[in-house]
mmJSON file of the N, C-alpha and C atoms, coordinates in Angstrom:
{"data_MODEL":{"atom_site":{
"group_PDB":["ATOM","ATOM","ATOM","ATOM","ATOM","ATOM","ATOM","ATOM","ATOM","ATOM","ATOM","ATOM","ATOM","ATOM","ATOM","ATOM","ATOM","ATOM","ATOM","ATOM","ATOM","ATOM","ATOM","ATOM","ATOM","ATOM","ATOM","ATOM","ATOM","ATOM","ATOM","ATOM","ATOM","ATOM","ATOM","ATOM","ATOM","ATOM","ATOM","ATOM","ATOM","ATOM","ATOM","ATOM","ATOM","ATOM","ATOM","ATOM","ATOM","ATOM","ATOM","ATOM","ATOM","ATOM","ATOM","ATOM","ATOM","ATOM","ATOM","ATOM","ATOM","ATOM","ATOM","ATOM","ATOM","ATOM","ATOM","ATOM","ATOM","ATOM","ATOM","ATOM","ATOM","ATOM","ATOM","ATOM","ATOM","ATOM","ATOM","ATOM","ATOM","ATOM","ATOM","ATOM","ATOM","ATOM","ATOM","ATOM","ATOM","ATOM","ATOM","ATOM","ATOM","ATOM","ATOM","ATOM","ATOM","ATOM","ATOM","ATOM","ATOM","ATOM","ATOM","ATOM","ATOM","ATOM","ATOM","ATOM","ATOM","ATOM","ATOM","ATOM","ATOM","ATOM","ATOM","ATOM","ATOM","ATOM","ATOM","ATOM","ATOM","ATOM","ATOM","ATOM","ATOM","ATOM","ATOM","ATOM","ATOM","ATOM","ATOM","ATOM","ATOM","ATOM","ATOM","ATOM","ATOM","ATOM","ATOM","ATOM","ATOM","ATOM","ATOM","ATOM","ATOM","ATOM","ATOM","ATOM","ATOM","ATOM","ATOM","ATOM","ATOM","ATOM","ATOM","ATOM","ATOM","ATOM","ATOM","ATOM","ATOM","ATOM","ATOM","ATOM","ATOM","ATOM","ATOM","ATOM","ATOM","ATOM","ATOM","ATOM","ATOM","ATOM","ATOM","ATOM","ATOM","ATOM","ATOM","ATOM","ATOM","ATOM","ATOM","ATOM","ATOM","ATOM","ATOM","ATOM","ATOM","ATOM","ATOM","ATOM","ATOM","ATOM","ATOM","ATOM","ATOM","ATOM","ATOM","ATOM","ATOM","ATOM","ATOM","ATOM","ATOM","ATOM","ATOM","ATOM","ATOM","ATOM","ATOM","ATOM","ATOM"],
"id":[1,2,3,4,5,6,7,8,9,10,11,12,13,14,15,16,17,18,19,20,21,22,23,24,25,26,27,28,29,30,31,32,33,34,35,36,37,38,39,40,41,42,43,44,45,46,47,48,49,50,51,52,53,54,55,56,57,58,59,60,61,62,63,64,65,66,67,68,69,70,71,72,73,74,75,76,77,78,79,80,81,82,83,84,85,86,87,88,89,90,91,92,93,94,95,96,97,98,99,100,101,102,103,104,105,106,107,108,109,110,111,112,113,114,115,116,117,118,119,120,121,122,123,124,125,126,127,128,129,130,131,132,133,134,135,136,137,138,139,140,141,142,143,144,145,146,147,148,149,150,151,152,153,154,155,156,157,158,159,160,161,162,163,164,165,166,167,168,169,170,171,172,173,174,175,176,177,178,179,180,181,182,183,184,185,186,187,188,189,190,191,192,193,194,195,196,197,198,199,200,201,202,203,204,205,206,207,208,209,210,211,212,213],
"type_symbol":["N","C","C","N","C","C","N","C","C","N","C","C","N","C","C","N","C","C","N","C","C","N","C","C","N","C","C","N","C","C","N","C","C","N","C","C","N","C","C","N","C","C","N","C","C","N","C","C","N","C","C","N","C","C","N","C","C","N","C","C","N","C","C","N","C","C","N","C","C","N","C","C","N","C","C","N","C","C","N","C","C","N","C","C","N","C","C","N","C","C","N","C","C","N","C","C","N","C","C","N","C","C","N","C","C","N","C","C","N","C","C","N","C","C","N","C","C","N","C","C","N","C","C","N","C","C","N","C","C","N","C","C","N","C","C","N","C","C","N","C","C","N","C","C","N","C","C","N","C","C","N","C","C","N","C","C","N","C","C","N","C","C","N","C","C","N","C","C","N","C","C","N","C","C","N","C","C","N","C","C","N","C","C","N","C","C","N","C","C","N","C","C","N","C","C","N","C","C","N","C","C","N","C","C","N","C","C","N","C","C","N","C","C"],
"label_atom_id":["N","CA","C","N","CA","C","N","CA","C","N","CA","C","N","CA","C","N","CA","C","N","CA","C","N","CA","C","N","CA","C","N","CA","C","N","CA","C","N","CA","C","N","CA","C","N","CA","C","N","CA","C","N","CA","C","N","CA","C","N","CA","C","N","CA","C","N","CA","C","N","CA","C","N","CA","C","N","CA","C","N","CA","C","N","CA","C","N","CA","C","N","CA","C","N","CA","C","N","CA","C","N","CA","C","N","CA","C","N","CA","C","N","CA","C","N","CA","C","N","CA","C","N","CA","C","N","CA","C","N","CA","C","N","CA","C","N","CA","C","N","CA","C","N","CA","C","N","CA","C","N","CA","C","N","CA","C","N","CA","C","N","CA","C","N","CA","C","N","CA","C","N","CA","C","N","CA","C","N","CA","C","N","CA","C","N","CA","C","N","CA","C","N","CA","C","N","CA","C","N","CA","C","N","CA","C","N","CA","C","N","CA","C","N","CA","C","N","CA","C","N","CA","C","N","CA","C","N","CA","C","N","CA","C","N","CA","C","N","CA","C","N","CA","C","N","CA","C"],
"label_alt_id":[null,null,null,null,null,null,null,null,null,null,null,null,null,null,null,null,null,null,null,null,null,null,null,null,null,null,null,null,null,null,null,null,null,null,null,null,null,null,null,null,null,null,null,null,null,null,null,null,null,null,null,null,null,null,null,null,null,null,null,null,null,null,null,null,null,null,null,null,null,null,null,null,null,null,null,null,null,null,null,null,null,null,null,null,null,null,null,null,null,null,null,null,null,null,null,null,null,null,null,null,null,null,null,null,null,null,null,null,null,null,null,null,null,null,null,null,null,null,null,null,null,null,null,null,null,null,null,null,null,null,null,null,null,null,null,null,null,null,null,null,null,null,null,null,null,null,null,null,null,null,null,null,null,null,null,null,null,null,null,null,null,null,null,null,null,null,null,null,null,null,null,null,null,null,null,null,null,null,null,null,null,null,null,null,null,null,null,null,null,null,null,null,null,null,null,null,null,null,null,null,null,null,null,null,null,null,null,null,null,null,null,null,null],
"label_comp_id":["UNK","UNK","UNK","UNK","UNK","UNK","UNK","UNK","UNK","UNK","UNK","UNK","UNK","UNK","UNK","UNK","UNK","UNK","UNK","UNK","UNK","UNK","UNK","UNK","UNK","UNK","UNK","UNK","UNK","UNK","UNK","UNK","UNK","UNK","UNK","UNK","UNK","UNK","UNK","UNK","UNK","UNK","UNK","UNK","UNK","UNK","UNK","UNK","UNK","UNK","UNK","UNK","UNK","UNK","UNK","UNK","UNK","UNK","UNK","UNK","UNK","UNK","UNK","UNK","UNK","UNK","UNK","UNK","UNK","UNK","UNK","UNK","UNK","UNK","UNK","UNK","UNK","UNK","UNK","UNK","UNK","UNK","UNK","UNK","UNK","UNK","UNK","UNK","UNK","UNK","UNK","UNK","UNK","UNK","UNK","UNK","UNK","UNK","UNK","UNK","UNK","UNK","UNK","UNK","UNK","UNK","UNK","UNK","UNK","UNK","UNK","UNK","UNK","UNK","UNK","UNK","UNK","UNK","UNK","UNK","UNK","UNK","UNK","UNK","UNK","UNK","UNK","UNK","UNK","UNK","UNK","UNK","UNK","UNK","UNK","UNK","UNK","UNK","UNK","UNK","UNK","UNK","UNK","UNK","UNK","UNK","UNK","UNK","UNK","UNK","UNK","UNK","UNK","UNK","UNK","UNK","UNK","UNK","UNK","UNK","UNK","UNK","UNK","UNK","UNK","UNK","UNK","UNK","UNK","UNK","UNK","UNK","UNK","UNK","UNK","UNK","UNK","UNK","UNK","UNK","UNK","UNK","UNK","UNK","UNK","UNK","UNK","UNK","UNK","UNK","UNK","UNK","UNK","UNK","UNK","UNK","UNK","UNK","UNK","UNK","UNK","UNK","UNK","UNK","UNK","UNK","UNK","UNK","UNK","UNK","UNK","UNK","UNK"],
"label_asym_id":["A","A","A","A","A","A","A","A","A","A","A","A","A","A","A","A","A","A","A","A","A","A","A","A","A","A","A","A","A","A","A","A","A","A","A","A","A","A","A","A","A","A","A","A","A","A","A","A","A","A","A","A","A","A","A","A","A","A","A","A","A","A","A","A","A","A","A","A","A","A","A","A","A","A","A","A","A","A","A","A","A","A","A","A","A","A","A","A","A","A","A","A","A","A","A","A","A","A","A","A","A","A","A","A","A","A","A","A","A","A","A","A","A","A","A","A","A","A","A","A","A","A","A","A","A","A","A","A","A","A","A","A","A","A","A","A","A","A","A","A","A","A","A","A","A","A","A","A","A","A","A","A","A","A","A","A","A","A","A","A","A","A","A","A","A","A","A","A","A","A","A","A","A","A","A","A","A","A","A","A","A","A","A","A","A","A","A","A","A","A","A","A","A","A","A","A","A","A","A","A","A","A","A","A","A","A","A","A","A","A","A","A","A"],
"label_entity_id":["1","1","1","1","1","1","1","1","1","1","1","1","1","1","1","1","1","1","1","1","1","1","1","1","1","1","1","1","1","1","1","1","1","1","1","1","1","1","1","1","1","1","1","1","1","1","1","1","1","1","1","1","1","1","1","1","1","1","1","1","1","1","1","1","1","1","1","1","1","1","1","1","1","1","1","1","1","1","1","1","1","1","1","1","1","1","1","1","1","1","1","1","1","1","1","1","1","1","1","1","1","1","1","1","1","1","1","1","1","1","1","1","1","1","1","1","1","1","1","1","1","1","1","1","1","1","1","1","1","1","1","1","1","1","1","1","1","1","1","1","1","1","1","1","1","1","1","1","1","1","1","1","1","1","1","1","1","1","1","1","1","1","1","1","1","1","1","1","1","1","1","1","1","1","1","1","1","1","1","1","1","1","1","1","1","1","1","1","1","1","1","1","1","1","1","1","1","1","1","1","1","1","1","1","1","1","1","1","1","1","1","1","1"],
"label_seq_id":[1,1,1,2,2,2,3,3,3,4,4,4,5,5,5,6,6,6,7,7,7,8,8,8,9,9,9,10,10,10,11,11,11,12,12,12,13,13,13,14,14,14,15,15,15,16,16,16,17,17,17,18,18,18,19,19,19,20,20,20,21,21,21,22,22,22,23,23,23,24,24,24,25,25,25,26,26,26,27,27,27,28,28,28,29,29,29,30,30,30,31,31,31,32,32,32,33,33,33,34,34,34,35,35,35,36,36,36,37,37,37,38,38,38,39,39,39,40,40,40,41,41,41,42,42,42,43,43,43,44,44,44,45,45,45,46,46,46,47,47,47,48,48,48,49,49,49,50,50,50,51,51,51,52,52,52,53,53,53,54,54,54,55,55,55,56,56,56,57,57,57,58,58,58,59,59,59,60,60,60,61,61,61,62,62,62,63,63,63,64,64,64,65,65,65,66,66,66,67,67,67,68,68,68,69,69,69,70,70,70,71,71,71],
"pdbx_PDB_ins_code":[null,null,null,null,null,null,null,null,null,null,null,null,null,null,null,null,null,null,null,null,null,null,null,null,null,null,null,null,null,null,null,null,null,null,null,null,null,null,null,null,null,null,null,null,null,null,null,null,null,null,null,null,null,null,null,null,null,null,null,null,null,null,null,null,null,null,null,null,null,null,null,null,null,null,null,null,null,null,null,null,null,null,null,null,null,null,null,null,null,null,null,null,null,null,null,null,null,null,null,null,null,null,null,null,null,null,null,null,null,null,null,null,null,null,null,null,null,null,null,null,null,null,null,null,null,null,null,null,null,null,null,null,null,null,null,null,null,null,null,null,null,null,null,null,null,null,null,null,null,null,null,null,null,null,null,null,null,null,null,null,null,null,null,null,null,null,null,null,null,null,null,null,null,null,null,null,null,null,null,null,null,null,null,null,null,null,null,null,null,null,null,null,null,null,null,null,null,null,null,null,null,null,null,null,null,null,null,null,null,null,null,null,null],
"Cartn_x":[0.954,0.354,0.838,0.836,1.255,1.201,1.789,2.425,0.796,-0.351,-0.547,0.658,1.079,1.111,-0.283,-0.204,-0.9,-0.577,-0.45,0.059,-0.631,-0.042,-0.015,0.779,0.247,1.283,0.913,1.89,1.658,2.13,0.892,1.129,1.026,1.43,0.815,0.186,-0.146,-1.736,-2.28,-2.926,-3.758,-4.135,-4.778,-6.208,-5.567,-6.632,-6.837,-5.46,-3.907,-3.345,-1.927,-2.035,-1.588,-1.211,0.166,0.507,0.115,-0.52,-1.003,-0.339,-0.247,0.173,-1.786,-1.594,-1.986,-2.489,-2.247,-2.391,-3.551,-3.338,-4.511,-3.534,-5.258,-5.084,-4.859,-5.764,-5.865,-6.961,-6.411,-7.402,-9.201,-9.527,-11.202,-11.087,-10.789,-10.36,-11.317,-12.066,-13.576,-13.066,-12.521,-11.88,-10.049,-9.771,-8.417,-7.239,-6.498,-6.061,-5.835,-5.536,-4.634,-4.712,-3.26,-2.777,-1.9,-1.79,-0.821,0.155,1.059,2.264,2.448,2.05,1.152,0.982,0.277,-0.011,1.338,1.813,2.983,3.712,4.872,5.423,4.76,3.95,3.528,3.622,3.139,3.534,5.088,5.597,7.451,7.637,7.589,8.177,7.518,6.239,6.18,6.444,6.718,7.094,7.54,7.937,7.968,7.326,6.037,4.833,4.462,3.632,3.038,3.208,5.123,4.976,5.183,4.381,5.129,3.259,2.183,1.002,0.279,1.092,0.333,1.272,2.41,2.822,2.326,1.586,1.045,-0.399,-1.155,-2.257,-2.031,-1.239,-0.95,-0.661,-0.511,0.378,-0.864,-2.112,-3.35,-4.099,-4.286,-5.6,-4.992,-2.742,-2.157,-2.211,-3.176,-3.249,-4.541,-6.144,-7.491,-7.52,-8.483,-9.078,-9.209,-9.661,-10.298,-11.478,-12.504,-13.202,-13.736,-14.342,-14.24,-16.531,-16.344,-18.075,-18.521,-19.792,-20.387,-21.709,-21.464,-22.621,-23.485],
"Cartn_y":[-1.268,-0.086,1.143,2.226,2.825,4.189,4.94,5.938,7.417,7.697,8.226,10.492,11.025,12.601,13.436,13.837,14.689,15.835,16.436,18.042,18.792,19.06,20.219,21.153,22.626,24.137,24.364,25.094,25.644,26.939,28.106,29.97,29.747,31.633,31.997,32.645,32.823,33.242,33.89,34.791,35.227,34.876,34.791,34.668,35.776,36.879,37.705,37.973,38.102,38.193,37.155,36.199,35.484,34.632,34.164,33.873,32.027,31.596,30.16,30.054,28.748,27.794,27.324,26.925,26.793,26.643,24.424,23.352,23.37,23.548,23.613,22.759,21.566,21.125,21.944,23.254,24.381,25.284,26.183,27.304,27.427,26.191,26.748,25.11,25.229,23.785,25.465,24.346,24.472,25.038,23.267,23.6,23.16,24.929,23.902,23.77,23.627,22.312,24.039,24.117,24.899,24.582,25.691,25.755,26.405,26.848,27.687,27.298,28.251,27.599,26.705,26.365,25.362,23.506,23.67,23.149,21.916,23.427,23.13,22.46,23.615,22.535,21.508,20.444,19.075,18.304,19.075,18.197,17.7,19.023,18.365,17.8,17.68,16.742,15.798,15.215,13.699,13.41,14.372,13.675,12.676,12.081,10.067,9.153,9.867,8.729,9.252,10.502,10.454,9.912,10.39,9.108,7.671,7.022,6.462,5.061,5.924,6.335,6.554,6.945,7.439,5.537,5.782,4.538,3.12,2.724,1.243,2.134,2.493,3.395,3.118,2.713,2.791,1.751,0.588,-0.855,-1.559,-1.332,-1.865,-1.62,-0.652,-0.495,-0.736,-0.986,-1.482,-3.026,-3.363,-4.742,-5.857,-5.146,-5.291,-5.225,-6.633,-7.067,-5.726,-6.56,-4.9,-5.824,-4.544,-4.982,-4.812,-5.706,-5.765,-4.795,-4.25,-4.177,-4.689,-5.243,-6.394,-5.463,-5.552,-5.008,-6.371],
"Cartn_z":[0.665,0.057,0.063,-0.497,-0.467,-0.25,0.73,1.909,1.155,1.829,1.348,2.234,2.093,2.022,2.039,3.396,3.192,3.57,2.806,2.39,3.634,3.281,5.202,5.564,5.287,5.839,6.952,7.321,9.319,8.512,9.52,9.029,11.288,10.967,12.509,12.264,13.622,13.957,15.267,15.475,16.917,17.836,18.81,19.118,20.991,20.737,21.315,22.071,21.791,21.885,21.885,21.963,21.698,20.469,20.3,19.417,19.546,17.854,17.929,16.16,16.306,14.833,14.322,12.816,11.701,11.318,11.264,10.421,9.138,8.008,7.556,6.317,5.041,4.451,3.296,3.247,2.221,2.886,2.025,1.289,2.217,1.433,2.119,3.262,4.011,5.035,6.18,6.474,7.062,8.773,9.728,10.991,10.586,10.461,10.468,11.836,11.739,12.758,13.898,14.512,15.483,17.361,17.067,18.299,19.543,20.308,21.15,21.65,22.104,22.514,23.99,24.228,25.478,25.149,24.021,22.735,22.914,21.805,20.9,21.832,23.146,23.739,25.01,24.712,24.935,23.438,22.537,21.478,20.788,21.199,21.325,21.798,23.16,24.512,23.569,23.081,23.157,22.126,20.74,18.765,18.366,19.216,18.595,19.098,20.728,21.138,19.783,19.39,17.967,17.102,16.461,14.89,15.502,16.493,17.109,16.609,17.813,16.97,15.491,14.544,13.725,13.406,12.865,13.103,12.475,14.057,14.875,14.205,13.972,13.304,11.78,11.251,9.595,9.609,10.212,9.791,10.276,11.562,11.801,10.465,9.993,9.613,7.405,7.394,6.232,6.208,8.039,7.799,7.786,7.722,7.736,6.064,6.448,4.589,4.171,2.925,1.956,1.878,1.562,1.192,-0.073,-1.521,-2.456,-2.377,-2.927,-3.088,-4.345,-4.215,-5.257,-5.755,-7.429,-7.654,-7.934],
"occupancy":[1.0,1.0,1.0,1.0,1.0,1.0,1.0,1.0,1.0,1.0,1.0,1.0,1.0,1.0,1.0,1.0,1.0,1.0,1.0,1.0,1.0,1.0,1.0,1.0,1.0,1.0,1.0,1.0,1.0,1.0,1.0,1.0,1.0,1.0,1.0,1.0,1.0,1.0,1.0,1.0,1.0,1.0,1.0,1.0,1.0,1.0,1.0,1.0,1.0,1.0,1.0,1.0,1.0,1.0,1.0,1.0,1.0,1.0,1.0,1.0,1.0,1.0,1.0,1.0,1.0,1.0,1.0,1.0,1.0,1.0,1.0,1.0,1.0,1.0,1.0,1.0,1.0,1.0,1.0,1.0,1.0,1.0,1.0,1.0,1.0,1.0,1.0,1.0,1.0,1.0,1.0,1.0,1.0,1.0,1.0,1.0,1.0,1.0,1.0,1.0,1.0,1.0,1.0,1.0,1.0,1.0,1.0,1.0,1.0,1.0,1.0,1.0,1.0,1.0,1.0,1.0,1.0,1.0,1.0,1.0,1.0,1.0,1.0,1.0,1.0,1.0,1.0,1.0,1.0,1.0,1.0,1.0,1.0,1.0,1.0,1.0,1.0,1.0,1.0,1.0,1.0,1.0,1.0,1.0,1.0,1.0,1.0,1.0,1.0,1.0,1.0,1.0,1.0,1.0,1.0,1.0,1.0,1.0,1.0,1.0,1.0,1.0,1.0,1.0,1.0,1.0,1.0,1.0,1.0,1.0,1.0,1.0,1.0,1.0,1.0,1.0,1.0,1.0,1.0,1.0,1.0,1.0,1.0,1.0,1.0,1.0,1.0,1.0,1.0,1.0,1.0,1.0,1.0,1.0,1.0,1.0,1.0,1.0,1.0,1.0,1.0,1.0,1.0,1.0,1.0,1.0,1.0,1.0,1.0,1.0,1.0,1.0,1.0],
"B_iso_or_equiv":[0.0,0.0,0.0,0.0,0.0,0.0,0.0,0.0,0.0,0.0,0.0,0.0,0.0,0.0,0.0,0.0,0.0,0.0,0.0,0.0,0.0,0.0,0.0,0.0,0.0,0.0,0.0,0.0,0.0,0.0,0.0,0.0,0.0,0.0,0.0,0.0,0.0,0.0,0.0,0.0,0.0,0.0,0.0,0.0,0.0,0.0,0.0,0.0,0.0,0.0,0.0,0.0,0.0,0.0,0.0,0.0,0.0,0.0,0.0,0.0,0.0,0.0,0.0,0.0,0.0,0.0,0.0,0.0,0.0,0.0,0.0,0.0,0.0,0.0,0.0,0.0,0.0,0.0,0.0,0.0,0.0,0.0,0.0,0.0,0.0,0.0,0.0,0.0,0.0,0.0,0.0,0.0,0.0,0.0,0.0,0.0,0.0,0.0,0.0,0.0,0.0,0.0,0.0,0.0,0.0,0.0,0.0,0.0,0.0,0.0,0.0,0.0,0.0,0.0,0.0,0.0,0.0,0.0,0.0,0.0,0.0,0.0,0.0,0.0,0.0,0.0,0.0,0.0,0.0,0.0,0.0,0.0,0.0,0.0,0.0,0.0,0.0,0.0,0.0,0.0,0.0,0.0,0.0,0.0,0.0,0.0,0.0,0.0,0.0,0.0,0.0,0.0,0.0,0.0,0.0,0.0,0.0,0.0,0.0,0.0,0.0,0.0,0.0,0.0,0.0,0.0,0.0,0.0,0.0,0.0,0.0,0.0,0.0,0.0,0.0,0.0,0.0,0.0,0.0,0.0,0.0,0.0,0.0,0.0,0.0,0.0,0.0,0.0,0.0,0.0,0.0,0.0,0.0,0.0,0.0,0.0,0.0,0.0,0.0,0.0,0.0,0.0,0.0,0.0,0.0,0.0,0.0,0.0,0.0,0.0,0.0,0.0,0.0],
"pdbx_formal_charge":[null,null,null,null,null,null,null,null,null,null,null,null,null,null,null,null,null,null,null,null,null,null,null,null,null,null,null,null,null,null,null,null,null,null,null,null,null,null,null,null,null,null,null,null,null,null,null,null,null,null,null,null,null,null,null,null,null,null,null,null,null,null,null,null,null,null,null,null,null,null,null,null,null,null,null,null,null,null,null,null,null,null,null,null,null,null,null,null,null,null,null,null,null,null,null,null,null,null,null,null,null,null,null,null,null,null,null,null,null,null,null,null,null,null,null,null,null,null,null,null,null,null,null,null,null,null,null,null,null,null,null,null,null,null,null,null,null,null,null,null,null,null,null,null,null,null,null,null,null,null,null,null,null,null,null,null,null,null,null,null,null,null,null,null,null,null,null,null,null,null,null,null,null,null,null,null,null,null,null,null,null,null,null,null,null,null,null,null,null,null,null,null,null,null,null,null,null,null,null,null,null,null,null,null,null,null,null,null,null,null,null,null,null],
"auth_seq_id":[1,1,1,2,2,2,3,3,3,4,4,4,5,5,5,6,6,6,7,7,7,8,8,8,9,9,9,10,10,10,11,11,11,12,12,12,13,13,13,14,14,14,15,15,15,16,16,16,17,17,17,18,18,18,19,19,19,20,20,20,21,21,21,22,22,22,23,23,23,24,24,24,25,25,25,26,26,26,27,27,27,28,28,28,29,29,29,30,30,30,31,31,31,32,32,32,33,33,33,34,34,34,35,35,35,36,36,36,37,37,37,38,38,38,39,39,39,40,40,40,41,41,41,42,42,42,43,43,43,44,44,44,45,45,45,46,46,46,47,47,47,48,48,48,49,49,49,50,50,50,51,51,51,52,52,52,53,53,53,54,54,54,55,55,55,56,56,56,57,57,57,58,58,58,59,59,59,60,60,60,61,61,61,62,62,62,63,63,63,64,64,64,65,65,65,66,66,66,67,67,67,68,68,68,69,69,69,70,70,70,71,71,71],
"auth_comp_id":["UNK","UNK","UNK","UNK","UNK","UNK","UNK","UNK","UNK","UNK","UNK","UNK","UNK","UNK","UNK","UNK","UNK","UNK","UNK","UNK","UNK","UNK","UNK","UNK","UNK","UNK","UNK","UNK","UNK","UNK","UNK","UNK","UNK","UNK","UNK","UNK","UNK","UNK","UNK","UNK","UNK","UNK","UNK","UNK","UNK","UNK","UNK","UNK","UNK","UNK","UNK","UNK","UNK","UNK","UNK","UNK","UNK","UNK","UNK","UNK","UNK","UNK","UNK","UNK","UNK","UNK","UNK","UNK","UNK","UNK","UNK","UNK","UNK","UNK","UNK","UNK","UNK","UNK","UNK","UNK","UNK","UNK","UNK","UNK","UNK","UNK","UNK","UNK","UNK","UNK","UNK","UNK","UNK","UNK","UNK","UNK","UNK","UNK","UNK","UNK","UNK","UNK","UNK","UNK","UNK","UNK","UNK","UNK","UNK","UNK","UNK","UNK","UNK","UNK","UNK","UNK","UNK","UNK","UNK","UNK","UNK","UNK","UNK","UNK","UNK","UNK","UNK","UNK","UNK","UNK","UNK","UNK","UNK","UNK","UNK","UNK","UNK","UNK","UNK","UNK","UNK","UNK","UNK","UNK","UNK","UNK","UNK","UNK","UNK","UNK","UNK","UNK","UNK","UNK","UNK","UNK","UNK","UNK","UNK","UNK","UNK","UNK","UNK","UNK","UNK","UNK","UNK","UNK","UNK","UNK","UNK","UNK","UNK","UNK","UNK","UNK","UNK","UNK","UNK","UNK","UNK","UNK","UNK","UNK","UNK","UNK","UNK","UNK","UNK","UNK","UNK","UNK","UNK","UNK","UNK","UNK","UNK","UNK","UNK","UNK","UNK","UNK","UNK","UNK","UNK","UNK","UNK","UNK","UNK","UNK","UNK","UNK","UNK"],
"auth_asym_id":["A","A","A","A","A","A","A","A","A","A","A","A","A","A","A","A","A","A","A","A","A","A","A","A","A","A","A","A","A","A","A","A","A","A","A","A","A","A","A","A","A","A","A","A","A","A","A","A","A","A","A","A","A","A","A","A","A","A","A","A","A","A","A","A","A","A","A","A","A","A","A","A","A","A","A","A","A","A","A","A","A","A","A","A","A","A","A","A","A","A","A","A","A","A","A","A","A","A","A","A","A","A","A","A","A","A","A","A","A","A","A","A","A","A","A","A","A","A","A","A","A","A","A","A","A","A","A","A","A","A","A","A","A","A","A","A","A","A","A","A","A","A","A","A","A","A","A","A","A","A","A","A","A","A","A","A","A","A","A","A","A","A","A","A","A","A","A","A","A","A","A","A","A","A","A","A","A","A","A","A","A","A","A","A","A","A","A","A","A","A","A","A","A","A","A","A","A","A","A","A","A","A","A","A","A","A","A","A","A","A","A","A","A"],
"auth_atom_id":["N","CA","C","N","CA","C","N","CA","C","N","CA","C","N","CA","C","N","CA","C","N","CA","C","N","CA","C","N","CA","C","N","CA","C","N","CA","C","N","CA","C","N","CA","C","N","CA","C","N","CA","C","N","CA","C","N","CA","C","N","CA","C","N","CA","C","N","CA","C","N","CA","C","N","CA","C","N","CA","C","N","CA","C","N","CA","C","N","CA","C","N","CA","C","N","CA","C","N","CA","C","N","CA","C","N","CA","C","N","CA","C","N","CA","C","N","CA","C","N","CA","C","N","CA","C","N","CA","C","N","CA","C","N","CA","C","N","CA","C","N","CA","C","N","CA","C","N","CA","C","N","CA","C","N","CA","C","N","CA","C","N","CA","C","N","CA","C","N","CA","C","N","CA","C","N","CA","C","N","CA","C","N","CA","C","N","CA","C","N","CA","C","N","CA","C","N","CA","C","N","CA","C","N","CA","C","N","CA","C","N","CA","C","N","CA","C","N","CA","C","N","CA","C","N","CA","C","N","CA","C","N","CA","C","N","CA","C","N","CA","C","N","CA","C","N","CA","C"],
"pdbx_PDB_model_num":[1,1,1,1,1,1,1,1,1,1,1,1,1,1,1,1,1,1,1,1,1,1,1,1,1,1,1,1,1,1,1,1,1,1,1,1,1,1,1,1,1,1,1,1,1,1,1,1,1,1,1,1,1,1,1,1,1,1,1,1,1,1,1,1,1,1,1,1,1,1,1,1,1,1,1,1,1,1,1,1,1,1,1,1,1,1,1,1,1,1,1,1,1,1,1,1,1,1,1,1,1,1,1,1,1,1,1,1,1,1,1,1,1,1,1,1,1,1,1,1,1,1,1,1,1,1,1,1,1,1,1,1,1,1,1,1,1,1,1,1,1,1,1,1,1,1,1,1,1,1,1,1,1,1,1,1,1,1,1,1,1,1,1,1,1,1,1,1,1,1,1,1,1,1,1,1,1,1,1,1,1,1,1,1,1,1,1,1,1,1,1,1,1,1,1,1,1,1,1,1,1,1,1,1,1,1,1,1,1,1,1,1,1]
}}}
């Protein structure tokens, strides 16, 4: 199974005077993923666990049998 690469861009923003990082997959995205410094520090502290989580979930998804649509 080919690995899907999600095109995500990051830009800086502000909310009530606080810096934010906004991750989006496109200009028309209705609800981009955004977070501030406190959550960014938590993400950085656990980045290896996050990478392992993604890898584990992708491996589990790849191991699932594919369902074939019957017409």
